[in-house]
N, C-alpha and C positions, 0 to 999 in steps of 0.2 A: 298523088297516088290515090288517095282516097276518093276524090272527084271522080278520076276515070274509072277507079274500081266499082263505082256507083253505076256508070254508063254501061260497063261490058261485064258479060258473064265471067264467072272464075274460069280459069284454065289458062291456056296459052297467053291469052290476050293479058292477063294480069302478070304474068311473069315478063312479057314483053314490055310493059308499060313500066313495071318496077325496074328492070335493066336500064330502061331509058331515062327514068327519073334519077337513078343513082349516076349514070353517067354525065346527064345534065348538072347535077351537084359537084361532081368530080371537076368538070370542064369550067365551071364558075369558080371553083376554089382556086384552080391553077391560074386562070385569067386574073383573079384577083392577086395572086402573088407577082404577076407580071408588071402590076402597076406600081407606080411609087409612093403611093398613100395608102394601100391595102397590104394585108400579109396573108400569106398561105398558112392555114392552121389544120393540123391533123384531126384536132377535136372536132372541128367543123364538118370534116368528111364523115366522121362516125356519126356525129348528131344528123347530119343529111340522111345517113343511111337507116339510123333508128327512125327517123320520122317516115320514110318510105316503108319500112316494115310494119310500123305502127297502122300507116293506111292501108297496107295490104291485108293486114290481121282484120281490121274493122269491116273492110269491105266484104269480107268472108262472112260476117255475122248477120243477123236480122237488122240490123242498123242499115245495111244496105237497101231494105225495101221501104225505110222511112220516107225517102224522096218520092217514091212511087205513091205512097198513101198521102203525102202532103199534097201532092199535084192533084190526085183524085179529089181530096176534100175541098181544094181552093176551085177545081172546076165545077163541083156541086155546089158551092157557095155562089159561084159567078152566075151559073143558071139560076139561082133562087132570086139574086139580086136584080139581074138583066131580063128575066122572062116576065 
Protein backbone atom coordinates (compact mmCIF):
# COMPACT_ATOMS: atom_id res chain seq x y z
CA UNK A 1 0.00 0.00 0.00
CA UNK A 2 2.74 2.44 0.92
CA UNK A 3 4.68 1.88 -2.30
CA UNK A 4 1.60 2.37 -4.49
CA UNK A 5 0.53 5.27 -2.30
CA UNK A 6 3.76 7.02 -3.25
CA UNK A 7 3.04 6.56 -6.95
CA UNK A 8 -0.58 7.72 -7.13
CA UNK A 9 -2.13 10.93 -5.89
CA UNK A 10 -4.48 10.64 -2.89
CA UNK A 11 -8.10 10.05 -3.73
CA UNK A 12 -10.01 7.28 -5.43
CA UNK A 13 -6.82 5.46 -6.47
CA UNK A 14 -5.70 5.13 -2.83
CA UNK A 15 -9.04 3.63 -1.85
CA UNK A 16 -8.90 1.15 -4.73
CA UNK A 17 -5.33 0.17 -3.92
CA UNK A 18 -6.18 -0.23 -0.23
CA UNK A 19 -9.21 -2.38 -1.02
CA UNK A 20 -7.18 -4.47 -3.46
CA UNK A 21 -4.35 -4.95 -0.97
CA UNK A 22 -6.83 -5.99 1.71
CA UNK A 23 -8.49 -8.47 -0.67
CA UNK A 24 -5.12 -9.96 -1.56
CA UNK A 25 -4.38 -10.46 2.14
CA UNK A 26 -7.75 -12.14 2.71
CA UNK A 27 -7.32 -14.38 -0.33
CA UNK A 28 -3.83 -15.44 0.69
CA UNK A 29 -5.01 -16.25 4.20
CA UNK A 30 -7.88 -18.38 2.86
CA UNK A 31 -5.53 -20.20 0.49
CA UNK A 32 -3.14 -20.88 3.36
CA UNK A 33 -6.00 -22.49 5.26
CA UNK A 34 -6.67 -24.81 2.32
CA UNK A 35 -3.15 -26.24 2.39
CA UNK A 36 -2.30 -29.10 4.68
CA UNK A 37 0.72 -27.44 6.22
CA UNK A 38 -0.45 -23.84 6.87
CA UNK A 39 -3.38 -22.54 8.89
CA UNK A 40 -5.98 -19.80 8.56
CA UNK A 41 -5.46 -17.14 11.26
CA UNK A 42 -7.89 -14.31 11.97
CA UNK A 43 -5.12 -12.37 13.68
CA UNK A 44 -3.14 -12.42 10.43
CA UNK A 45 -6.12 -10.86 8.66
CA UNK A 46 -6.23 -8.11 11.26
CA UNK A 47 -2.48 -7.46 11.01
CA UNK A 48 -2.65 -7.41 7.20
CA UNK A 49 -5.43 -4.83 7.36
CA UNK A 50 -3.52 -2.75 9.92
CA UNK A 51 -0.49 -2.83 7.63
CA UNK A 52 -2.58 -1.57 4.72
CA UNK A 53 -4.00 1.19 6.91
CA UNK A 54 -0.52 2.20 8.13
CA UNK A 55 0.69 2.42 4.53
CA UNK A 56 -2.39 4.43 3.55
CA UNK A 57 -1.85 6.89 6.39
CA UNK A 58 1.87 7.29 5.73
CA UNK A 59 1.24 7.82 2.01
CA UNK A 60 -0.88 10.84 2.92
CA UNK A 61 1.96 12.56 4.82
CA UNK A 62 4.98 14.50 3.62
CA UNK A 63 6.86 11.19 3.62
CA UNK A 64 5.26 10.50 0.25
CA UNK A 65 7.40 13.28 -1.23
CA UNK A 66 10.61 11.69 0.11
CA UNK A 67 11.06 9.47 -2.95
CA UNK A 68 10.63 12.42 -5.30
CA UNK A 69 13.29 14.39 -3.43
CA UNK A 70 15.60 11.35 -3.36
CA UNK A 71 15.18 10.83 -7.10
CA UNK A 72 15.99 14.50 -7.80
CA UNK A 73 19.06 14.33 -5.55
CA UNK A 74 20.32 11.16 -7.24
CA UNK A 75 19.77 12.66 -10.70
CA UNK A 76 21.72 15.76 -9.67
CA UNK A 77 24.54 13.60 -8.27
CA UNK A 78 24.60 11.52 -11.45
CA UNK A 79 24.93 14.66 -13.57
CA UNK A 80 27.84 15.86 -11.41
CA UNK A 81 29.68 12.55 -11.62
CA UNK A 82 29.14 11.76 -15.29
CA UNK A 83 29.29 15.24 -16.84
